[in-house]
C-alpha positions in Angstrom: 63.3 125.8 99.8 63.6 122.2 100.7 61.0 120.7 103.1 61.9 120.2 106.8 63.7 117.0 107.6 61.3 114.3 108.8 62.4 111.3 111.0 62.1 109.0 108.0 64.2 111.3 105.8 66.8 111.6 108.6 67.1 107.8 108.7 67.2 107.6 104.9 69.8 110.3 104.4 72.1 109.1 107.2 71.9 105.5 105.9 72.5 106.8 102.3 75.5 108.8 103.6 76.9 105.8 105.4 76.6 103.6 102.3 78.1 106.2 100.0 81.0 106.8 102.4 81.9 103.1 102.5 81.7 102.7 98.7 83.3 106.0 97.9 86.3 105.2 100.1 86.7 101.7 98.6 86.4 102.8 94.9 88.1 106.2 95.4 85.6 108.4 93.6 83.9 110.2 96.4 80.5 108.5 96.2 78.8 111.5 94.5 77.8 109.4 91.5 75.6 107.3 93.8 74.4 110.2 96.0 73.2 112.7 93.4 70.8 110.3 91.5 69.3 109.4 94.9 68.9 113.1 95.9 67.3 113.8 92.5 64.8 111.1 93.2 64.1 112.0 96.8 63.7 115.7 96.1 62.1 116.1 92.6 61.6 119.8 93.0 65.0 120.8 94.3 67.3 122.9 92.1 70.6 121.6 90.8 72.4 124.0 93.1 70.7 122.6 96.1 71.3 119.0 95.1 75.0 119.5 94.3 75.6 121.5 97.5 74.3 118.6 99.6 76.3 116.1 97.6 79.5 118.3 97.7 79.2 118.4 101.5 79.0 114.6 101.6 81.9 114.3 99.1 84.0 116.6 101.2 83.5 114.7 104.5 83.9 111.4 102.7 87.1 112.4 101.1 88.5 114.2 104.2 87.8 111.1 106.4 89.2 108.7 103.9 92.2 110.9 103.2 93.1 111.0 106.9 92.8 107.2 107.0 94.9 106.7 104.0 97.5 109.3 105.2 97.9 107.3 108.4 98.6 104.2 106.3 101.2 106.2 104.4 100.1 105.4 100.8 99.3 108.9 99.5 101.5 110.6 96.8 101.4 114.1 98.3 103.4 115.7 95.5 101.0 114.4 92.8 98.0 115.3 94.9 99.3 118.9 95.3 99.8 119.2 91.6 96.2 118.0 91.0 94.8 120.3 93.7 96.5 123.4 92.2 95.1 122.8 88.7 91.7 121.2 89.6 90.4 123.6 92.3 90.0 126.7 90.1 88.1 124.5 87.6 85.9 123.2 90.4 85.0 126.7 91.3 84.1 127.5 87.7 82.0 124.3 87.5 80.0 125.4 90.5 79.3 128.8 89.0 78.0 127.1 85.8 75.9 124.8 87.9 74.1 127.7 89.4 73.0 128.9 86.0 71.7 125.5 84.8 68.1 124.5 85.1 67.0 121.1 86.4 65.9 119.7 83.1 69.2 120.3 81.3 71.1 119.2 84.4 69.3 115.9 84.5 70.0 115.2 80.8 73.7 116.1 81.2 74.0 114.1 84.4 72.3 111.1 82.8 75.1 110.9 80.2 77.6 111.4 83.0 76.2 108.5 84.9 76.5 106.3 81.8 80.1 107.4 81.5 80.7 106.6 85.1 79.2 103.2 84.7 81.5 102.5 81.7 84.5 103.6 83.8 83.6 101.3 86.7 82.9 98.3 84.4 86.1 98.8 82.5 88.1 99.2 85.8 86.5 96.0 87.1 88.0 94.2 84.0 91.4 95.9 84.6 91.4 95.3 88.3 94.2 92.8 88.2 95.5 93.6 84.7 99.1 94.7 84.0 98.1 96.2 80.6 98.6 99.9 81.1 99.9 102.8 79.0 103.6 103.3 79.4 104.7 107.0 79.8 107.9 108.7 80.9 107.8 110.7 84.1 109.4 111.6 87.4 110.2 108.8 89.8 108.0 108.3 92.8 108.6 106.0 95.8 105.9 105.3 98.4 106.7 103.4 101.6 103.6 102.4 103.5 103.6 101.9 107.3 103.1 98.2 106.8 106.4 98.0 105.1 105.2 97.6 101.5 106.7 99.9 98.9 105.7 101.2 95.5 108.0 102.6 92.8 106.5 104.2 89.7 106.8 107.3 87.5 104.4 110.3 87.1 104.1 112.4 84.0 103.4 115.7 85.7 102.5 117.9 82.7 100.0 115.3 81.6 98.5 115.1 85.1 98.3 118.9 85.3 96.5 119.0 81.9 93.8 116.4 82.9 93.1 117.7 86.4 91.1 120.8 85.4 88.6 118.6 83.6 88.2 116.5 86.7 87.8 119.7 88.8 85.0 121.0 86.5 83.2 117.7 86.7 83.4 117.9 90.5 82.0 121.4 90.7 79.3 121.1 88.1 77.9 117.8 89.1 78.7 117.8 92.7 80.2 114.4 92.5 83.9 114.9 93.1 86.5 114.4 90.3 87.6 110.9 91.3 85.6 109.4 88.4 88.2 111.0 86.2 91.3 111.0 88.4 91.3 107.4 89.5 91.2 105.7 86.0 93.6 108.3 84.7 96.1 107.5 87.5 95.7 103.8 87.1 95.8 103.4 83.3 97.8 106.4 82.1 100.0 107.5 85.0 100.5 103.8 86.0 100.1 104.5 89.7 99.5 101.5 92.0 95.8 101.1 92.8 96.2 101.7 96.6 98.2 104.9 95.9 95.8 106.2 93.2 92.7 105.8 95.4 94.4 107.4 98.4 95.9 110.3 96.4 92.5 110.9 94.7 90.8 111.3 98.1 93.2 114.1 99.0 92.5 116.0 95.8 88.8 115.5 96.2 88.9 117.0 99.7 90.1 120.4 98.4 88.2 120.4 95.0 84.9 119.7 96.7 85.6 122.3 99.4 86.4 124.9 96.7 83.1 124.2 94.8 81.1 124.1 98.1 82.4 127.6 99.0 80.8 129.0 95.8 77.4 127.8 96.9 77.9 129.1 100.4 78.9 132.5 99.2 76.1 132.9 96.6 73.1 133.1 98.9 72.1 129.4 99.3 71.0 130.0 102.9 68.1 127.4 103.2 68.6 126.0 106.7 66.8 122.8 105.7 69.2 122.2 102.9 72.3 122.5 105.1 70.7 120.3 107.8 70.3 117.6 105.2 73.8 118.2 104.0 75.1 117.8 107.6 73.1 114.5 108.1 74.5 113.0 104.8 78.0 114.4 105.5 78.1 112.8 109.0 77.1 109.4 107.5 79.8 109.7 104.9 82.4 110.7 107.5 81.7 107.5 109.4 81.3 105.3 106.3 84.6 106.4 104.8 86.5 105.1 107.9 84.7 101.8 107.5 85.5 101.7 103.8 89.2 102.4 104.4 89.4 99.5 106.7 87.6 96.9 104.6 88.9 98.1 101.2 91.8 95.6 101.2 89.4 92.7 102.1 86.7 93.4 99.5 86.7 91.8 96.1 87.2 94.9 94.0 86.0 93.4 90.7 82.6 92.4 92.1 82.0 95.7 93.9 82.9 97.7 90.8 80.7 95.6 88.5 77.7 95.9 90.8 78.0 99.6 91.1 78.7 100.1 87.4 75.5 98.2 86.5 73.6 100.2 89.0 74.8 103.5 87.6 74.1 102.3 84.0 70.5 101.6 85.0 70.2 104.9 86.9 71.6 106.9 84.0 69.4 105.3 81.4 66.3 105.8 83.6 67.2 109.5 84.2 67.7 110.1 80.5 64.5 108.3 79.6 62.4 110.3 82.1 64.1 113.6 81.1 63.9 113.2 77.3 60.6 111.4 77.0 
């Protein structure tokens, strides 16, 4: 069982949730890649299932809050999101089951490599932030009209999207980070979706995938009240932070933010692998 929440931990976890919520809404990846390493450091004796259940709670509230905000702005591709949800949710459930069978040592090693992959994604995306060099694919036409009058016209290759989504779902369930780290670059570079639409659509898929994986932990006997208290504190922080992130996202220099986070993840992943392997 996790220890009872102290006042210092309450402040730390709520601040962490707020920060993760802001960054997750801006980048569109749920924030779990930042939260899980922090939780592993704060709770060195906690099981992977406990860590991921706390993170999934935060990812759920972050994605739900951001999704509502983006939905109000009218820049979600609901049809593509539904396709991703149908194919990703079962894989997220499977990933959560595998997580419960994994010890902390192997989890840290696997997650260390995942962090480095996430860092590479963010650093590459920072370089492609304003780039028009994307993969051209055939697909079905989409038109998104935002409430501010701006419109986006693009194509979506639905079979390809359905093929990649289960991998993102498994990543979400196993690591407790949400599948946005897979979905967003895939939408941007392969599906050629506009950045605003890709981030907003990813948040909707993250909401359902994280909820599906979280239900696995809830139904399998993880009944530590301290764990769920911590999950609620972090989740409340992400709920508030996501709304802030949605509002400031258009005003923040995306390249700088992505570069800083990417470097941070690279350092965290390298450190996690070093301590786990050596």
